[in-house]
C-alpha positions as YAML, in Angstrom:
chain: A
units: angstrom
residues:
- id: 1
  name: MET
  ca: [0.00, 0.00, 0.00]
- id: 2
  name: ASP
  ca: [2.85, 2.38, 0.66]
- id: 3
  name: ALA
  ca: [3.79, 2.11, -3.00]
- id: 4
  name: LEU
  ca: [1.00, 4.54, -3.84]
- id: 5
  name: ALA
  ca: [2.49, 7.12, -1.51]
- id: 6
  name: GLU
  ca: [5.40, 7.60, -3.90]
- id: 7
  name: ASP
  ca: [4.53, 10.10, -6.59]
- id: 8
  name: PRO
  ca: [5.52, 8.62, -9.97]
- id: 9
  name: ARG
  ca: [6.55, 12.09, -11.08]
- id: 10
  name: GLN
  ca: [9.58, 11.56, -8.83]
- id: 11
  name: LEU
  ca: [10.76, 8.33, -10.47]
- id: 12
  name: PRO
  ca: [14.30, 8.65, -11.87]
- id: 13
  name: VAL
  ca: [14.68, 10.50, -15.15]
- id: 14
  name: ARG
  ca: [17.70, 8.59, -16.29]
- id: 15
  name: GLY
  ca: [18.08, 9.81, -19.88]
- id: 16
  name: ARG
  ca: [17.97, 13.51, -19.11]
- id: 17
  name: ALA
  ca: [19.97, 13.19, -15.86]
- id: 18
  name: ARG
  ca: [22.71, 11.31, -17.70]
- id: 19
  name: LEU
  ca: [22.82, 13.97, -20.41]
- id: 20
  name: LEU
  ca: [22.93, 16.85, -17.93]
- id: 21
  name: ARG
  ca: [25.83, 15.21, -16.08]
- id: 22
  name: THR
  ca: [27.86, 15.06, -19.28]
- id: 23
  name: LEU
  ca: [26.76, 18.45, -20.61]
- id: 24
  name: PRO
  ca: [29.82, 20.38, -19.31]
- id: 25
  name: LEU
  ca: [32.11, 17.86, -21.03]
- id: 26
  name: ARG
  ca: [30.24, 18.28, -24.30]
- id: 27
  name: GLN
  ca: [30.44, 22.05, -24.03]
- id: 28
  name: GLY
  ca: [34.14, 21.80, -23.22]
- id: 29
  name: ALA
  ca: [34.72, 19.64, -26.28]
- id: 30
  name: TRP
  ca: [32.96, 22.27, -28.42]
- id: 31
  name: VAL
  ca: [35.12, 25.08, -26.99]
- id: 32
  name: VAL
  ca: [38.39, 23.18, -27.36]
- id: 33
  name: ALA
  ca: [37.62, 22.05, -30.92]
- id: 34
  name: GLN
  ca: [36.54, 25.48, -32.09]
- id: 35
  name: SER
  ca: [39.36, 27.40, -30.44]
- id: 36
  name: GLY
  ca: [41.96, 24.87, -31.54]
- id: 37
  name: LEU
  ca: [40.83, 24.96, -35.16]
- id: 38
  name: MET
  ca: [40.71, 28.75, -35.25]
- id: 39
  name: THR
  ca: [44.20, 28.94, -33.78]
- id: 40
  name: ALA
  ca: [45.54, 26.44, -36.32]
- id: 41
  name: LEU
  ca: [43.91, 28.29, -39.23]
- id: 42
  name: ALA
  ca: [45.25, 31.58, -37.91]
- id: 43
  name: LEU
  ca: [48.76, 30.10, -37.87]
- id: 44
  name: GLY
  ca: [48.19, 29.15, -41.51]
- id: 45
  name: GLY
  ca: [47.12, 32.68, -42.38]
- id: 46
  name: LEU
  ca: [43.49, 31.90, -43.26]
- id: 47
  name: TRP
  ca: [42.06, 33.87, -40.35]
- id: 48
  name: GLN
  ca: [43.69, 37.04, -41.62]
- id: 49
  name: SER
  ca: [42.41, 36.58, -45.18]
- id: 50
  name: ASP
  ca: [38.88, 35.19, -44.57]
- id: 51
  name: PRO
  ca: [37.71, 35.41, -40.93]
- id: 52
  name: SER
  ca: [34.07, 34.63, -41.85]
- id: 53
  name: LEU
  ca: [35.08, 31.30, -43.40]
- id: 54
  name: VAL
  ca: [37.25, 30.40, -40.39]
- id: 55
  name: LEU
  ca: [34.54, 31.30, -37.90]
- id: 56
  name: SER
  ca: [31.85, 29.35, -39.78]
- id: 57
  name: LEU
  ca: [34.13, 26.35, -40.21]
- id: 58
  name: SER
  ca: [35.14, 26.31, -36.55]
- id: 59
  name: LEU
  ca: [31.54, 26.64, -35.36]
- id: 60
  name: GLY
  ca: [30.65, 23.64, -37.49]
- id: 61
  name: VAL
  ca: [33.47, 21.54, -36.07]
- id: 62
  name: GLY
  ca: [32.66, 22.58, -32.51]
- id: 63
  name: ALA
  ca: [28.99, 21.68, -32.86]
- id: 64
  name: SER
  ca: [29.88, 18.35, -34.48]
- id: 65
  name: VAL
  ca: [31.96, 17.02, -31.57]
- id: 66
  name: VAL
  ca: [29.28, 17.23, -28.87]
- id: 67
  name: HIS
  ca: [28.46, 13.54, -29.33]
- id: 68
  name: PRO
  ca: [31.64, 11.48, -29.87]
- id: 69
  name: SER
  ca: [29.81, 8.41, -31.17]
- id: 70
  name: ARG
  ca: [28.46, 10.50, -34.05]
- id: 71
  name: LEU
  ca: [31.76, 11.91, -35.25]
- id: 72
  name: TRP
  ca: [31.18, 10.11, -38.53]
- id: 73
  name: ALA
  ca: [28.77, 12.97, -39.36]
- id: 74
  name: LEU
  ca: [31.42, 15.66, -38.77]
- id: 75
  name: PRO
  ca: [32.22, 16.33, -42.47]
- id: 76
  name: LEU
  ca: [28.53, 16.69, -43.33]
- id: 77
  name: THR
  ca: [27.57, 18.85, -40.37]
- id: 78
  name: THR
  ca: [30.66, 21.04, -40.69]
- id: 79
  name: ALA
  ca: [29.95, 21.58, -44.38]
- id: 80
  name: ALA
  ca: [26.32, 22.46, -43.63]
- id: 81
  name: VAL
  ca: [27.26, 25.03, -40.96]
- id: 82
  name: THR
  ca: [30.01, 26.54, -43.11]
- id: 83
  name: ALA
  ca: [27.74, 26.77, -46.16]
- id: 84
  name: THR
  ca: [25.02, 28.48, -44.10]
- id: 85
  name: GLY
  ca: [27.52, 31.06, -42.85]
- id: 86
  name: LEU
  ca: [28.76, 31.77, -46.36]
- id: 87
  name: VAL
  ca: [25.22, 32.07, -47.70]
- id: 88
  name: PHE
  ca: [24.43, 34.67, -45.05]
- id: 89
  name: GLU
  ca: [27.60, 36.54, -45.98]
- id: 90
  name: ALA
  ca: [26.61, 36.47, -49.64]
- id: 91
  name: LEU
  ca: [23.28, 38.02, -48.63]
- id: 92
  name: ARG
  ca: [25.25, 40.81, -46.91]
- id: 93
  name: LEU
  ca: [24.38, 39.48, -43.47]
- id: 94
  name: PRO
  ca: [26.91, 38.56, -40.78]
- id: 95
  name: ALA
  ca: [28.21, 35.05, -41.42]
- id: 96
  name: VAL
  ca: [28.25, 34.34, -37.68]
- id: 97
  name: VAL
  ca: [24.46, 34.73, -37.57]
- id: 98
  name: GLY
  ca: [23.87, 31.98, -40.12]
- id: 99
  name: ALA
  ca: [26.69, 29.76, -38.86]
- id: 100
  name: GLY
  ca: [25.39, 30.13, -35.30]
- id: 101
  name: LEU
  ca: [21.90, 29.15, -36.41]
- id: 102
  name: ALA
  ca: [23.14, 26.05, -38.17]
- id: 103
  name: ALA
  ca: [25.58, 25.12, -35.40]
- id: 104
  name: GLY
  ca: [22.88, 25.32, -32.72]
- id: 105
  name: ALA
  ca: [20.51, 23.20, -34.77]
- id: 106
  name: VAL
  ca: [23.21, 20.63, -35.53]
- id: 107
  name: ALA
  ca: [24.23, 20.40, -31.87]
- id: 108
  name: GLY
  ca: [20.61, 19.93, -30.78]
- id: 109
  name: LEU
  ca: [20.10, 17.14, -33.31]
- id: 110
  name: LEU
  ca: [23.34, 15.38, -32.37]
- id: 111
  name: LEU
  ca: [22.59, 15.12, -28.64]
- id: 112
  name: PRO
  ca: [21.81, 11.54, -27.57]
- id: 113
  name: ILE
  ca: [18.14, 12.13, -26.76]
- id: 114
  name: PRO
  ca: [15.19, 12.55, -29.10]
- id: 115
  name: SER
  ca: [14.54, 16.19, -29.97]
- id: 116
  name: ASP
  ca: [11.51, 17.90, -31.42]
- id: 117
  name: ARG
  ca: [11.29, 20.81, -33.84]
- id: 118
  name: VAL
  ca: [10.68, 23.35, -31.10]
- id: 119
  name: SER
  ca: [13.80, 22.44, -29.12]
- id: 120
  name: VAL
  ca: [15.94, 22.38, -32.29]
- id: 121
  name: LEU
  ca: [14.63, 25.83, -33.25]
- id: 122
  name: GLN
  ca: [15.39, 27.09, -29.75]
- id: 123
  name: SER
  ca: [18.92, 25.69, -29.96]
- id: 124
  name: ALA
  ca: [19.42, 27.32, -33.36]
- id: 125
  name: LEU
  ca: [18.28, 30.72, -32.13]
- id: 126
  name: ALA
  ca: [20.39, 30.40, -28.98]
- id: 127
  name: GLY
  ca: [23.45, 29.50, -31.03]
- id: 128
  name: SER
  ca: [22.99, 32.41, -33.39]
- id: 129
  name: ALA
  ca: [22.31, 35.01, -30.71]
- id: 130
  name: SER
  ca: [25.07, 33.91, -28.34]
- id: 131
  name: ALA
  ca: [27.72, 33.56, -31.06]
- id: 132
  name: SER
  ca: [26.85, 36.91, -32.68]
- id: 133
  name: LEU
  ca: [26.77, 38.90, -29.46]
- id: 134
  name: THR
  ca: [29.93, 37.29, -28.10]
- id: 135
  name: LEU
  ca: [31.84, 37.93, -31.34]
- id: 136
  name: ALA
  ca: [30.85, 41.58, -31.29]
- id: 137
  name: LEU
  ca: [31.82, 41.90, -27.63]
- id: 138
  name: ALA
  ca: [35.14, 40.12, -28.13]
- id: 139
  name: ALA
  ca: [36.05, 42.29, -31.12]
- id: 140
  name: TRP
  ca: [35.28, 45.38, -29.06]
- id: 141
  name: LEU
  ca: [37.26, 44.26, -25.99]
- id: 142
  name: LEU
  ca: [40.39, 42.98, -27.74]
- id: 143
  name: PRO
  ca: [43.21, 45.56, -27.89]
- id: 144
  name: SER
  ca: [44.04, 46.74, -31.37]
- id: 145
  name: GLY
  ca: [47.62, 45.48, -31.17]
- id: 146
  name: THR
  ca: [46.70, 41.86, -30.38]
- id: 147
  name: SER
  ca: [48.35, 39.36, -32.71]
- id: 148
  name: SER
  ca: [46.06, 37.61, -35.15]
- id: 149
  name: VAL
  ca: [46.85, 34.14, -33.72]
- id: 150
  name: LEU
  ca: [46.11, 35.20, -30.15]
- id: 151
  name: ALA
  ca: [42.99, 37.04, -31.27]
- id: 152
  name: ALA
  ca: [41.74, 33.95, -33.12]
- id: 153
  name: ALA
  ca: [42.38, 31.76, -30.07]
- id: 154
  name: LEU
  ca: [40.60, 34.13, -27.67]
- id: 155
  name: ILE
  ca: [37.67, 34.70, -30.02]
- id: 156
  name: GLY
  ca: [37.40, 30.95, -30.55]
- id: 157
  name: LEU
  ca: [37.25, 30.37, -26.79]
- id: 158
  name: ALA
  ca: [34.68, 33.10, -26.20]
- id: 159
  name: VAL
  ca: [32.42, 32.33, -29.17]
- id: 160
  name: GLY
  ca: [32.69, 28.58, -28.59]
- id: 161
  name: ALA
  ca: [31.77, 28.93, -24.93]
- id: 162
  name: ALA
  ca: [28.79, 31.12, -25.77]
- id: 163
  name: ALA
  ca: [27.59, 29.05, -28.72]
- id: 164
  name: SER
  ca: [27.79, 25.83, -26.69]
- id: 165
  name: LEU
  ca: [24.98, 27.22, -24.53]
- id: 166
  name: SER
  ca: [22.71, 26.30, -27.45]
- id: 167
  name: LEU
  ca: [22.84, 22.74, -26.08]
- id: 168
  name: LEU
  ca: [20.69, 23.76, -23.12]
- id: 169
  name: PRO
  ca: [17.26, 24.03, -24.82]
- id: 170
  name: THR
  ca: [17.48, 20.47, -26.09]
- id: 171
  name: ALA
  ca: [19.15, 19.08, -22.95]
- id: 172
  name: LEU
  ca: [16.49, 20.60, -20.68]
- id: 173
  name: GLN
  ca: [13.53, 19.62, -22.80]
- id: 174
  name: PHE
  ca: [11.10, 16.88, -21.85]
- id: 175
  name: ASP
  ca: [12.86, 13.53, -22.02]
- id: 176
  name: PRO
  ca: [10.80, 10.68, -23.52]
- id: 177
  name: GLU
  ca: [13.37, 8.23, -22.18]
- id: 178
  name: ALA
  ca: [12.42, 9.14, -18.61]
- id: 179
  name: LEU
  ca: [10.08, 6.15, -18.30]
- id: 180
  name: PRO
  ca: [11.63, 3.19, -16.51]
- id: 181
  name: SER
  ca: [13.21, 0.69, -18.86]
- id: 182
  name: VAL
  ca: [11.61, -2.65, -19.71]
- id: 183
  name: ARG
  ca: [14.42, -4.32, -17.78]
- id: 184
  name: ARG
  ca: [13.52, -2.34, -14.67]
- id: 185
  name: VAL
  ca: [9.83, -3.16, -15.10]
- id: 186
  name: ARG
  ca: [10.72, -6.84, -15.23]
- id: 187
  name: ARG
  ca: [12.81, -6.45, -12.11]
- id: 188
  name: LEU
  ca: [10.02, -4.70, -10.21]
- id: 189
  name: LEU
  ca: [7.00, -6.72, -11.33]
- id: 190
  name: ARG
  ca: [6.27, -10.41, -11.67]
- id: 191
  name: LEU
  ca: [5.16, -11.68, -15.06]
- id: 192
  name: GLU
  ca: [1.40, -11.48, -14.44]
- id: 193
  name: TYR
  ca: [1.60, -7.79, -13.50]
- id: 194
  name: ARG
  ca: [3.78, -6.51, -16.35]
- id: 195
  name: ARG
  ca: [1.42, -6.41, -19.30]
- id: 196
  name: PRO
  ca: [-0.62, -3.27, -18.34]
- id: 197
  name: VAL
  ca: [2.62, -1.37, -17.69]
- id: 198
  name: LEU
  ca: [4.18, -2.34, -21.00]
- id: 199
  name: VAL
  ca: [0.94, -1.51, -22.81]
- id: 200
  name: ALA
  ca: [0.86, 1.92, -21.12]
- id: 201
  name: PHE
  ca: [4.47, 2.61, -22.07]
- id: 202
  name: ASP
  ca: [3.81, 1.54, -25.65]
- id: 203
  name: LEU
  ca: [0.73, 3.78, -25.88]
- id: 204
  name: PHE
  ca: [2.72, 6.71, -24.51]
- id: 205
  name: HIS
  ca: [5.64, 6.26, -26.92]
- id: 206
  name: SER
  ca: [3.31, 5.91, -29.90]
- id: 207
  name: ALA
  ca: [1.38, 9.06, -28.87]
- id: 208
  name: LEU
  ca: [4.53, 11.06, -28.12]
- id: 209
  name: PRO
  ca: [5.37, 12.19, -31.71]
- id: 210
  name: ARG
  ca: [1.80, 13.42, -32.13]
- id: 211
  name: ALA
  ca: [1.62, 15.42, -28.88]
- id: 212
  name: PRO
  ca: [1.28, 19.16, -29.66]
- id: 213
  name: ASP
  ca: [3.20, 20.59, -26.69]
- id: 214
  name: GLN
  ca: [5.42, 19.77, -23.78]
- id: 215
  name: ASP
  ca: [2.64, 19.95, -21.16]
- id: 216
  name: THR
  ca: [0.72, 17.27, -23.01]
- id: 217
  name: ARG
  ca: [3.78, 15.05, -23.27]
- id: 218
  name: VAL
  ca: [4.59, 15.43, -19.59]
- id: 219
  name: GLY
  ca: [0.98, 14.72, -18.63]
- id: 220
  name: LEU
  ca: [0.70, 11.61, -20.79]
- id: 221
  name: GLN
  ca: [3.98, 10.37, -19.39]
- id: 222
  name: GLU
  ca: [2.74, 10.80, -15.85]
- id: 223
  name: VAL
  ca: [-0.37, 8.76, -16.66]
- id: 224
  name: ALA
  ca: [1.87, 5.97, -17.98]
- id: 225
  name: ARG
  ca: [4.03, 6.11, -14.86]
- id: 226
  name: TRP
  ca: [0.94, 5.88, -12.66]
- id: 227
  name: VAL
  ca: [0.12, 2.57, -14.29]
- id: 228
  name: LEU
  ca: [3.47, 1.22, -13.10]
- id: 229
  name: ARG
  ca: [2.92, 2.56, -9.60]
- id: 230
  name: LEU
  ca: [-0.60, 1.10, -9.46]
- id: 231
  name: GLN
  ca: [0.58, -2.30, -10.67]
- id: 232
  name: LEU
  ca: [3.22, -2.31, -7.93]
- id: 233
  name: SER
  ca: [0.45, -1.66, -5.43]
- id: 234
  name: LEU
  ca: [-1.63, -4.48, -6.90]
- id: 235
  name: GLN
  ca: [1.30, -6.84, -6.59]
- id: 236
  name: THR
  ca: [1.81, -5.88, -2.94]
- id: 237
  name: LEU
  ca: [-1.89, -6.21, -2.15]
- id: 238
  name: ASP
  ca: [-2.19, -9.61, -3.79]
- id: 239
  name: GLU
  ca: [0.72, -10.90, -1.73]
- id: 240
  name: ALA
  ca: [-1.00, -9.72, 1.45]
- id: 241
  name: ILE
  ca: [-4.39, -11.10, 0.39]
- id: 242
  name: ARG
  ca: [-2.93, -14.53, -0.39]
- id: 243
  name: GLU
  ca: [-1.54, -14.73, 3.13]
- id: 244
  name: ILE
  ca: [-5.08, -14.73, 4.56]
- id: 245
  name: GLU
  ca: [-7.42, -17.74, 4.19]
- id: 246
  name: PRO
  ca: [-10.94, -16.49, 5.00]
- id: 247
  name: ALA
  ca: [-12.49, -19.98, 5.08]
- id: 248
  name: GLU
  ca: [-9.90, -21.23, 7.55]
- id: 249
  name: ILE
  ca: [-10.28, -18.16, 9.73]
- id: 250
  name: ARG
  ca: [-14.08, -18.49, 9.80]
- id: 251
  name: ALA
  ca: [-13.73, -22.11, 10.77]
- id: 252
  name: ARG
  ca: [-11.42, -21.14, 13.63]
- id: 253
  name: ILE
  ca: [-13.87, -18.47, 14.79]
- id: 254
  name: GLN
  ca: [-16.72, -20.95, 14.73]
- id: 255
  name: ALA
  ca: [-14.68, -23.52, 16.67]
- id: 256
  name: TYR
  ca: [-13.80, -20.98, 19.36]
- id: 257
  name: ASP
  ca: [-17.44, -19.84, 19.60]
- id: 258
  name: GLU
  ca: [-18.72, -23.38, 20.01]
- id: 259
  name: GLU
  ca: [-16.08, -24.58, 22.42]
- id: 260
  name: LEU
  ca: [-16.96, -23.93, 26.04]
- id: 261
  name: ALA
  ca: [-14.45, -23.36, 28.79]
- id: 262
  name: ASP
  ca: [-15.03, -23.35, 32.57]
- id: 263
  name: ASP
  ca: [-11.94, -21.27, 33.22]
- id: 264
  name: ALA
  ca: [-12.69, -17.51, 33.02]
- id: 265
  name: PHE
  ca: [-9.18, -16.64, 31.88]
- id: 266
  name: THR
  ca: [-9.32, -19.17, 29.03]
- id: 267
  name: GLN
  ca: [-12.75, -17.95, 27.97]
- id: 268
  name: GLU
  ca: [-11.53, -14.35, 27.97]
- id: 269
  name: ARG
  ca: [-8.50, -15.21, 25.80]
- id: 270
  name: ARG
  ca: [-10.71, -17.08, 23.35]
- id: 271
  name: ARG
  ca: [-13.01, -14.07, 23.02]
- id: 272
  name: ALA
  ca: [-9.94, -11.89, 22.39]
- id: 273
  name: THR
  ca: [-8.69, -14.37, 19.81]
- id: 274
  name: VAL
  ca: [-12.03, -14.32, 18.02]
- id: 275
  name: LYS
  ca: [-11.93, -10.53, 18.04]
- id: 276
  name: HIS
  ca: [-8.51, -10.49, 16.36]
- id: 277
  name: LEU
  ca: [-9.59, -13.07, 13.79]
- id: 278
  name: LYS
  ca: [-12.68, -11.03, 12.92]
- id: 279
  name: ARG
  ca: [-10.51, -7.95, 12.48]
- id: 280
  name: LEU
  ca: [-8.25, -10.00, 10.22]
- id: 281
  name: LEU
  ca: [-11.26, -10.80, 8.05]
- id: 282
  name: GLU
  ca: [-12.13, -7.11, 7.98]
- id: 283
  name: HIS
  ca: [-8.60, -6.31, 6.80]
- id: 284
  name: HIS
  ca: [-8.98, -8.97, 4.11]
- id: 285
  name: ASP
  ca: [-12.22, -7.42, 2.88]
- id: 286
  name: THR
  ca: [-10.66, -3.94, 2.93]
- id: 287
  name: MET
  ca: [-7.68, -5.10, 0.88]
- id: 288
  name: ARG
  ca: [-9.95, -6.81, -1.65]
- id: 289
  name: GLN
  ca: [-11.98, -3.63, -2.00]
- id: 290
  name: GLU
  ca: [-8.83, -1.56, -2.40]
- id: 291
  name: ARG
  ca: [-7.60, -4.00, -5.02]
- id: 292
  name: LEU
  ca: [-10.76, -3.50, -7.06]
- id: 293
  name: ARG
  ca: [-10.34, 0.26, -6.85]
- id: 294
  name: ILE
  ca: [-6.72, 0.14, -7.97]
- id: 295
  name: ALA
  ca: [-7.50, -2.27, -10.82]
- id: 296
  name: SER
  ca: [-10.25, 0.08, -12.01]
- id: 297
  name: LEU
  ca: [-7.77, 2.98, -11.98]
- id: 298
  name: VAL
  ca: [-5.37, 0.96, -14.13]
- id: 299
  name: ASP
  ca: [-8.12, 0.30, -16.68]
- id: 300
  name: TYR
  ca: [-9.12, 3.97, -16.51]
- id: 301
  name: ALA
  ca: [-5.57, 5.16, -17.21]
- id: 302
  name: LEU
  ca: [-5.05, 2.69, -20.07]
- id: 303
  name: ALA
  ca: [-8.35, 3.62, -21.69]
- id: 304
  name: TYR
  ca: [-7.43, 7.30, -21.51]
- id: 305
  name: LEU
  ca: [-4.02, 6.69, -23.10]
- id: 306
  name: GLU
  ca: [-5.72, 4.78, -25.93]
- id: 307
  name: GLU
  ca: [-8.21, 7.60, -26.45]
- id: 308
  name: ALA
  ca: [-5.48, 10.26, -26.34]
- id: 309
  name: ARG
  ca: [-3.36, 8.42, -28.91]
- id: 310
  name: ALA
  ca: [-6.30, 8.07, -31.27]
- id: 311
  name: GLY
  ca: [-7.34, 11.68, -30.77]
- id: 312
  name: LEU
  ca: [-3.85, 12.97, -31.46]
- id: 313
  name: SER
  ca: [-3.83, 10.96, -34.69]
- id: 314
  name: VAL
  ca: [-7.08, 12.64, -35.70]
- id: 315
  name: ALA
  ca: [-5.57, 16.03, -34.90]
- id: 316
  name: LEU
  ca: [-2.77, 15.40, -37.41]
- id: 317
  name: THR
  ca: [-5.26, 15.30, -40.26]
- id: 318
  name: LEU
  ca: [-7.94, 17.59, -38.82]
- id: 319
  name: PRO
  ca: [-6.10, 20.35, -36.94]
- id: 320
  name: GLY
  ca: [-8.14, 21.81, -34.12]
- id: 321
  name: GLU
  ca: [-10.44, 18.80, -33.93]
- id: 322
  name: PHE
  ca: [-8.83, 17.28, -30.88]
- id: 323
  name: THR
  ca: [-6.54, 17.96, -28.03]
- id: 324
  name: PRO
  ca: [-6.08, 15.45, -25.15]
- id: 325
  name: GLU
  ca: [-9.10, 16.60, -23.17]
- id: 326
  name: ARG
  ca: [-9.58, 15.73, -19.49]
- id: 327
  name: LEU
  ca: [-5.86, 15.16, -19.02]
- id: 328
  name: HIS
  ca: [-5.86, 17.19, -15.81]
- id: 329
  name: GLU
  ca: [-9.02, 15.38, -14.68]
- id: 330
  name: VAL
  ca: [-7.40, 11.99, -15.21]
- id: 331
  name: LEU
  ca: [-4.23, 13.02, -13.39]
- id: 332
  name: GLY
  ca: [-6.34, 14.54, -10.62]
- id: 333
  name: LYS
  ca: [-8.14, 11.25, -9.99]
- id: 334
  name: LEU
  ca: [-4.88, 9.28, -9.94]
- id: 335
  name: ARG
  ca: [-3.19, 11.75, -7.61]
- id: 336
  name: ALA
  ca: [-6.28, 12.00, -5.37]
- id: 337
  name: HIS
  ca: [-6.33, 8.24, -4.90]
- id: 338
  name: ALA
  ca: [-2.72, 8.27, -3.72]
- id: 339
  name: THR
  ca: [-3.34, 11.27, -1.47]
- id: 340
  name: GLU
  ca: [-6.43, 9.64, 0.03]
- id: 341
  name: GLY
  ca: [-4.48, 6.50, 0.83]
- id: 342
  name: ARG
  ca: [-1.68, 8.50, 2.40]
- id: 343
  name: VAL
  ca: [-4.14, 10.47, 4.56]
- id: 344
  name: ARG
  ca: [-5.81, 7.26, 5.73]
- id: 345
  name: ARG
  ca: [-2.45, 5.80, 6.75]
- id: 346
  name: GLU
  ca: [-1.40, 8.96, 8.58]
- id: 347
  name: SER
  ca: [-4.76, 9.10, 10.39]
- id: 348
  name: ALA
  ca: [-4.43, 5.47, 11.43]
- id: 349
  name: ARG
  ca: [-0.94, 6.11, 12.80]
- id: 350
  name: GLU
  ca: [-2.22, 9.09, 14.80]
- id: 351
  name: VAL
  ca: [-5.09, 7.03, 16.26]
- id: 352
  name: VAL
  ca: [-2.65, 4.31, 17.28]
- id: 353
  name: SER
  ca: [-0.25, 6.81, 18.87]
- id: 354
  name: LEU
  ca: [-3.09, 8.46, 20.84]
- id: 355
  name: SER
  ca: [-4.38, 5.13, 22.11]
- id: 356
  name: GLU
  ca: [-0.97, 4.00, 23.40]
...
């Protein structure tokens, strides 16, 4: 029963937590790659002759190294960022604006979590704004007599550090990998309790690409996580229910009621025993009733996830026809059930403490 007291919104968010832990390393790799390349190109004289090309090229390389296992894409992503910068320059716009846009988008797409269009757009805008403003500030702050190599190195460090902040919108977005893994579900639940959880997770993942906004995604995910929490409660309840044999207990009660004893002490203990056994039957009935309530909540949550998935599919073809209605109502019922159980347990503890 205590399983329901844990809010599933607090279950570990492993994918996002893992990414956030490694985010400083990814940003550091961006800064080192960009500054190193700009310094090398400055030593070769390219920075002095075409700074826009060097800056665009270095931004592309920096954005491409944020995920080491995808370095195979470095030539393509670097070419895309560099080409975007040169196109902006040809349009008489600052090359850093276009290169920053492309670098932010590339970095957001390369991060090892799924990203949506909104987070990629945010990363692109963050990359463009931070790189442009930092370049202007660095050019203003650098003394006029600074050597070109040192200037390239310092600008590379500053622009790289600022542009790497474009990783944040994608890293901090909703993480669809936050649901517990199938392996963890198997570890937590016995075979007969797993199917509703796996169905809920599958419904959530299939509805996820169709969800219109982050609030909807977070809400649908919480519904799916409640199914896991409820199934854990069912498993705990069933174990407790199986430990009680109502027929055997009733037979014991009947035997004690029918058996007479001349000794007052013995008769008193038998009456106390019967009282405890009757309370045990009451606990059994309460647990069975609670089990029915929890099972109905599981069905309720699964039916809502099915409806939401279908409705979101309709919305793809008929915009405005459907949004996941009653999401807050569904979450409210699930949360209220857990809160009610927690209040009952706290009240029972207070009654016991006052009676001692």
